[in-house]
C-alpha positions in Angstrom: 226.3 167.7 225.4 225.2 164.9 222.8 224.5 165.5 219.0 220.3 164.9 219.8 220.2 167.5 222.6 222.2 169.7 220.4 219.3 170.0 217.7 216.8 170.3 220.5 218.6 173.4 221.5 219.0 174.8 218.3 214.9 175.1 217.1 213.1 173.8 214.4 215.3 174.9 211.9 218.1 172.4 213.0 216.3 169.9 211.6 216.6 170.9 207.9 220.1 171.6 208.4 220.4 167.9 209.6 218.5 166.4 207.1 221.1 168.4 204.3 224.3 166.9 206.0 222.5 163.9 205.6 221.9 164.1 202.0 225.4 165.7 201.6 227.3 163.0 203.2 225.2 160.1 200.9 225.9 162.3 197.7 229.8 162.4 198.7 230.0 158.6 199.4 228.3 158.0 196.2 230.0 160.5 193.7 233.3 159.1 195.5 232.8 155.6 194.7 231.4 156.3 191.2 234.5 158.4 190.1 237.3 156.0 191.4 235.8 153.2 189.8 235.6 155.4 186.4 239.2 156.0 186.3 241.4 154.1 183.8 245.2 153.9 182.7 244.6 155.9 179.7 247.6 155.4 178.0 247.9 151.7 178.7 243.8 152.0 177.1 245.2 153.5 174.2 247.8 151.1 173.1 245.6 148.0 173.4 242.6 150.0 171.3 245.0 151.4 168.7 246.8 147.6 167.9 243.3 146.5 167.9 241.7 148.9 165.2 245.2 148.9 163.6 244.8 145.2 163.3 241.3 145.7 161.5 240.4 143.5 164.6 237.0 145.5 165.9 235.1 142.8 167.4 238.4 142.4 169.6 238.2 146.3 170.3 234.7 146.2 171.3 235.0 142.9 173.5 237.7 144.8 175.4 236.2 148.0 176.1 233.3 145.9 177.5 235.9 144.5 179.8 237.2 148.0 180.7 234.1 148.9 182.1 234.9 152.8 182.5 233.1 155.6 181.1 235.6 156.2 178.0 235.5 152.7 177.1 231.7 152.7 177.1 231.8 155.6 174.4 234.1 153.4 172.2 232.2 150.7 172.2 228.8 152.6 171.5 230.6 154.0 168.9 232.3 150.9 167.2 229.4 149.2 167.0 228.1 151.7 164.8 231.0 151.7 162.2 229.6 150.3 159.8 227.5 153.2 159.4 230.0 155.8 158.3 232.3 158.0 160.0 229.7 160.7 160.8 227.5 158.4 162.3 230.4 156.9 164.6 231.1 160.6 165.7 227.8 161.5 166.4 227.0 158.2 168.5 230.4 159.0 170.3 229.0 162.9 171.1 225.7 161.2 172.1 227.5 158.4 174.6 229.6 161.5 175.8 227.0 163.3 176.9 225.1 160.6 178.6 228.4 159.8 180.8 229.0 163.0 181.7 225.4 163.2 182.5 226.2 160.2 184.8 229.3 161.5 186.2 228.1 164.9 187.3 224.7 163.2 189.0 224.0 164.8 192.3 226.3 167.4 192.0 223.9 170.2 191.8 222.1 169.1 195.0 225.3 169.2 196.7 225.9 172.7 195.7 223.0 173.9 196.5 222.9 172.3 200.0 226.7 174.3 200.2 224.8 177.8 199.6 221.1 176.4 201.5 222.4 175.5 205.0 224.5 178.6 205.8 221.3 180.5 205.0 219.2 178.3 207.1 221.7 179.2 209.9 221.2 182.8 209.8 217.7 182.4 209.5 217.8 180.4 212.8 220.1 183.0 214.3 217.7 186.0 213.0 214.4 184.2 214.5 216.3 183.2 217.6 217.4 187.2 218.4 213.9 188.1 217.5 212.5 185.7 220.7 215.5 187.1 222.6 214.3 190.7 222.2 210.5 189.6 222.5 211.5 188.4 226.1 213.1 191.6 226.9 209.4 193.2 225.9 207.7 190.6 228.1 210.1 191.8 231.0 209.4 195.5 230.2 213.1 195.8 230.1 214.2 194.4 233.0 215.8 191.2 231.5 219.4 190.3 233.1 221.8 188.6 231.1 221.0 185.0 232.1 217.7 185.5 230.6 218.6 186.4 227.3 222.0 184.3 227.4 220.7 181.0 227.0 218.6 181.9 224.2 221.1 183.6 222.3 223.5 180.8 222.5 221.0 178.3 221.4 220.0 180.6 218.2 223.4 181.0 217.3 224.3 177.0 216.9 222.1 177.0 213.9 224.6 179.3 212.2 227.4 177.2 213.5 225.8 173.9 212.2 225.0 175.5 208.9 228.0 176.7 208.3 229.9 173.5 209.1 227.5 171.6 206.8 228.2 174.7 204.0 232.0 174.2 204.0 232.0 170.6 203.7 229.4 170.2 201.5 231.3 173.2 199.4 234.8 171.8 199.4 233.8 168.7 198.4 231.9 169.4 196.0 235.0 171.4 194.3 236.9 168.5 194.8 234.1 166.3 192.9 233.6 168.8 189.9 237.8 168.3 189.9 237.7 164.9 189.4 234.7 164.8 186.7 236.8 167.6 184.9 239.9 165.2 184.8 237.6 162.4 183.8 236.2 164.4 180.8 239.5 165.2 179.9 240.6 161.6 179.7 237.7 161.0 177.5 238.3 163.5 175.3 241.4 162.2 174.7 240.6 158.6 173.9 237.8 159.4 171.8 239.8 161.8 169.4 242.5 159.4 169.2 240.2 156.6 168.5 238.5 158.9 165.7 241.6 159.9 164.1 242.8 156.4 163.6 239.5 155.6 162.2 239.9 158.3 159.7 243.2 157.3 158.9 242.7 156.3 155.2 245.9 154.3 155.4 244.7 151.6 157.7 242.0 150.9 155.2 238.7 149.6 156.1 238.1 147.7 159.0 236.7 144.5 158.7 233.4 144.2 160.8 232.6 140.5 160.7 230.2 139.6 163.6 230.4 142.6 165.0 226.6 142.3 166.1 227.5 138.8 168.0 229.9 140.4 170.7 228.1 140.8 173.8 227.4 144.2 175.7 
């Protein structure tokens, strides 16, 4: 029995369950790729960025952040480009950029969470409608139905529950995994941004020179 025949035997409710499974797989693959590309070596990044800022080489620090191409580096780059507007403005820009990066990382996760809850419910609904059809069959046969008259309809109805549960379990498992990965990246971003703000606030380092900052390519 192939997938198409299973979908046809399960009834019309198998279609939304199947479509939701495709959407879930697409989101899982997309988020996995995005999160993998967003990883960074935090200690190595901090060592380099600290060295540049302590040398008051703001232009090189911004350029290095642009080359790193990670959420944390993007946040720091946007903050450093506003350094000449003062510490409060830098902090405001960093917080705003952080919210934007987190929103990018979490894109699609709410849909995946919805699928993990809705798919099993669609499966149960399919089973209920299938059982209703089976009992209507008994009524039509005036109670003279034999097991073979009902078995086919019942197992076909149970297909929706099995398929819905499978989609829901897989979607929920990957949702939890992706949320944990996002939280790890958010923690890394907080570590990096707090460290950079501490360096900027350190009065012993003096004012960082901002010559030619606007000429640094984004």
